[in-house]
N, C-alpha and C positions, 0 to 999 in steps of 0.2 A: 801291309796296311792300306786300306782304300784311301784314295787321294784326298777325299773330303775330310776323312778322319785325321789324316796326316796334317792337313792345314789347320784343322780345329785344335788339335793337341799341340800345335806350335804356337798357339795363342794369337793367331791372326784374327779369327772370327769364328762364328758358329758353323756347324756342318752345312746348314741350309745356305748361308751366305757364301761358304766355300764353294758350293756347287755353282753359284752364280759367277764367282771369280773364274772357275774353270771354263764354263760355257762361254764367257766373254773374252777368253783368250788372255787372261791376266796371269796365267800360271805356266811355268816352263819346267820340264823334267829333263835334266841333263842338257840344258840349253835349247830345247825344242818345245815350242808351244804345245801343250797337252789339253785337248778339249774333251777327252773321253772320261766320263764320270766313273766308269767301271774299272779304270786302271788301278793296279796295286803298286805301291811304292816299296821298292826293295831297300835293304839296309845301306847299300852303297850308292843309291840314287841321289842326285843333287836337285833339290826342288827350290824354285824361287817364285815369289809372288810380287808382281810389279817391280821386278828387277832385284829384289832382296832375297838372299838365300835364307831359308827357314829350316828349323829342326824342331822335332817334338820336345816339349818341356818335360823335365823330370821333377819340377817343383810347381805346384799349383797354388794360386792365391785366390781368395774369395773375399770380396769387399761389399760393404753396404755403404752407400753414399746418400746424403741428403741433397738431392739436386735442386739448385735454385732456379727460379724463372730466368729465362734469358740465355740458357745453355741448350745446345742441341745434343741429342743422345746418339752421337756418332764418334768414330775415331778421328775423322777429319771432316772439314766442311768446305765445299767449293766456294761458298760466299764469305769465307774467312770469319765466320761467327765463332764465338767461344763454344767449345765443345766440353763435354764432361771430362774429357781426358786432361784438360787444362787444370783440373782440380786435383788430379792424382800426381803427387810430387815426389814421393819417397818409396815407391814400390819398384823393386829391381827388375821384375819381369813385366812383360807387356800384357796388359789385361784389356778386355773389351766389354762394352755394355751388354747385359742380358735383357733383351727386349728394348722397348723404347718408352720414353715419356715425352709428351709434346713440349715444344719450346716454351709455352706459357703454363706448363704444369710443373709443380715442384714435388719433392718428396722422395720416397725410397726407391733407389735404383741399385740393382745388384750388378757387380762387375767381376769377371773372372778370366782366367786363361784356360779353364777347363771346358773345352768345346763340347764334350759329351754331355756335361751337366747343363750347359747353356741350351743345347739342342733339346734336351728333355723338358726344360722349363718352357721353352718357346714353342714346342710342338703343338699344332692345332688341337690335338686330342688330349693335351695336358689338362688336368683339372686343378692346376694351381690357382688358388683364389687370390685375386688382387683387391685390396680394400682401399677406398678413397674417402677423404673428408671433402664434402662438396658444399660450397656456399652457392645456393640457387636463388635466382631473382624471383621475388614475389612469394606468395603463399602456396606451398605444395599441399594440396588437399588430399584427403584420404583416397579419393578416386584416382588422383594422379599417382599416388604412392602405389596403389594396386596395379596400375598400368605398367609402371616401372618394374614391379616385382614379377609380373606375369610374362613380360616380354613385349617389345614394342617395335613397330616398323620404323627404321631409321634411314629409309631411302633404299628400298629394294631388298632389305634384309631385316628379318625379325629376330631380335635378340633373344637369347636364352633367358630363363628365369633368373632373377637377381635378388640378392638380399638388400633390402633398403629400409632404413629406419630414420625417423626424424629425431634429431638431437635437440634442437631448440629453434625458436624464432630469433632472428637477429635484425631488429628494427622491422622493416617491411619485407625482409628476406628470410630464407630458411636454410638452416644448417642440417645437412644430411650425412649419413654414412652409407656408402654403397659398396657392395662386394660383387664382383663378376668373375667368371672363369674364362671369358673370351678376351680377345685382344684386338678387336676391330679398330681401325684408325679413328681416333677422337670419339670413341664409343660413348663414354660417359657424357660428354658434351652434347652429342647427337641425341642421346636418350632424353636428357633434360630439356633440350630444345623442342623435342617432339611432343612433350606434354605442356609446353608453354612456359617453362621455367628455366631459361638459359643460365648457364654456369657463369658465376662471377669470379670464383676462385676454386682451384682444384689442387688437391694434394694427395699423393698416394702415401698411405700410412702403414701398409703391410703387404707382403708377398707371402701367401701361406701363413705360416707361424712366425716368419721373420718380420719383426716390427721396427718401425722408425724410431720409436721411443723418444729420448731426449737428445738424439744426435743433432748437432747444430747445423743450420743451413750452410752448405758448401763444404762441410766436413765429412770424413769417412772413417770407417773402422773395419778391422778384419773380423770376419764372421768367427764365432766360437765353434769349437769342435762339434758340439751337439747340434748347432744350427746347420753345419755342413752335412752331418750325418742325416739330419732330417730331410734336407733337400735331396740327398741321394736315395733316400729310402722310399720316396713317393713314386 
């Protein structure tokens, strides 16, 4: 088994992040630092990440979390801020976040120890649609909606076409629903700022067909079998 897949199926992180761990010298095979991404792990090899021996999982978990504002989407944090892992309290196996949500963004976050699935969802060529409920400052005119839909320069990068619809006016502000297939850093916020309607509040409400629904903030649930099969089928 290729070393990045071995790490991913052990529930440490996704394959892409596993590659970074290997290149950065955080992985040892039989007590020796291994930086070769092409190495295959044999059945009797002992692999450790950051000094901890790992083994591939035989049991996978798939969770949906309603992430609150004020939590970072990482397994640990150098600044000792709360992470989403502080909210996962009764799962026997170690899971990790699939993708990211900004510190100041709430809503649906998937977690798993299935590295292959995480890699599939996070892959740049993935067409998984992420849907957000956006409270934007001011009035979002038809012209601004069209710009958001067609693609807009967010600083050296033009976004792909997006689905954008106006839900309602909220005082002097506007509630939108936006769906994108990309995952650029702070993309929704940058898109809205580019048309002069900065984000006041941002919540992710769906990843593909997996919806946040009535899941309370800070709570999580296990994905249903049909939801798991859906994610694997795309």
